[in-house]
C-alpha positions as CSV (number, residue, x, y, z in Angstrom):
1,M,-45.7,-21.8,-2.4
2,N,-47.1,-25.3,-2.2
3,A,-43.9,-26.9,-3.3
4,E,-42.1,-25.2,-0.4
5,L,-44.7,-26.3,2.0
6,S,-44.7,-29.8,0.8
7,S,-40.9,-30.1,0.9
8,A,-41.1,-29.1,4.6
9,D,-44.0,-31.5,5.3
10,G,-46.3,-28.6,5.6
11,C,-50.0,-28.4,4.7
12,R,-50.7,-27.2,1.2
13,I,-52.7,-24.1,0.5
14,A,-55.5,-24.1,-2.0
15,C,-57.0,-20.7,-2.6
16,P,-60.6,-20.7,-4.0
17,R,-61.0,-17.9,-6.5
18,S,-63.5,-16.1,-4.3
19,F,-60.9,-15.9,-1.5
20,V,-57.9,-14.6,-3.5
21,R,-58.1,-11.1,-2.0
22,N,-58.4,-12.6,1.5
23,T,-55.4,-14.9,1.0
24,W,-53.2,-12.0,-0.2
25,D,-54.2,-10.1,2.9
26,C,-53.2,-13.0,5.0
27,L,-49.8,-13.3,3.2
28,Q,-49.1,-9.6,3.7
29,S,-49.9,-9.9,7.4
30,L,-47.6,-12.9,7.7
31,T,-44.7,-11.4,5.8
32,R,-45.0,-7.8,7.2
33,N,-46.1,-8.6,10.8
34,G,-45.2,-12.2,11.3
35,E,-48.8,-12.9,12.1
36,P,-50.0,-16.3,10.7
37,A,-53.5,-16.2,12.3
38,G,-55.3,-15.6,8.9
39,F,-54.1,-19.0,7.6
40,Q,-55.7,-20.9,10.4
41,N,-58.9,-20.9,8.4
42,Q,-57.1,-22.3,5.3
43,E,-57.3,-25.9,6.4
44,R,-59.5,-26.7,3.3
45,A,-56.5,-27.8,1.3
46,S,-55.6,-30.6,3.7
47,R,-59.0,-32.2,3.3
48,F,-58.4,-33.0,-0.4
49,D,-56.8,-36.2,-1.6
50,Y,-54.0,-35.2,-4.0
51,E,-53.2,-38.8,-5.3
52,D,-54.9,-38.2,-8.6
53,L,-55.0,-34.8,-10.3
54,D,-58.3,-35.4,-12.2
55,T,-60.0,-36.6,-9.0
56,V,-58.8,-33.6,-6.9
57,I,-59.9,-31.2,-9.6
58,G,-63.3,-32.8,-9.8
59,E,-63.7,-32.7,-6.0
60,M,-62.6,-29.0,-6.0
61,R,-65.2,-28.2,-8.7
62,K,-67.9,-29.9,-6.6
63,C,-66.8,-27.7,-3.6
64,N,-67.1,-24.6,-5.8
65,E,-63.3,-23.9,-5.4
66,F,-63.1,-22.3,-8.9
67,E,-66.1,-20.0,-8.7
68,R,-65.5,-16.3,-8.4
69,S,-68.6,-15.1,-6.7
70,T,-69.2,-15.6,-3.0
71,T,-72.7,-14.4,-3.4
72,Q,-73.7,-16.9,-6.1
73,F,-71.7,-19.9,-4.8
74,K,-71.1,-21.2,-1.3
75,L,-67.9,-23.1,-0.7
76,V,-68.5,-26.6,0.4
77,M,-66.0,-28.2,2.8
78,P,-64.4,-31.3,1.2
79,G,-66.0,-34.4,2.8
80,N,-69.4,-32.6,3.1
81,L,-70.6,-33.1,-0.5
82,A,-73.6,-35.2,0.3
83,G,-75.7,-32.1,1.0
84,A,-74.3,-30.1,-1.9
């Protein structure tokens, strides 16, 4: 999906593990009803710098992107790591 978005100069989509279900629901709404509103909150991906893979993975880890539990881990918006 991100390859297609990138080839059209679109914003990439990064899906934190804790939001997988929500992201699938948004995709279904988009494909079945043509309703993209659910993706308006998916701007997180555009805030990461993708120039270096190791750096972006490290930043995603700091933002809790790979955690599964939304009760144990709060997602931190990229760029707001000082208080994390």
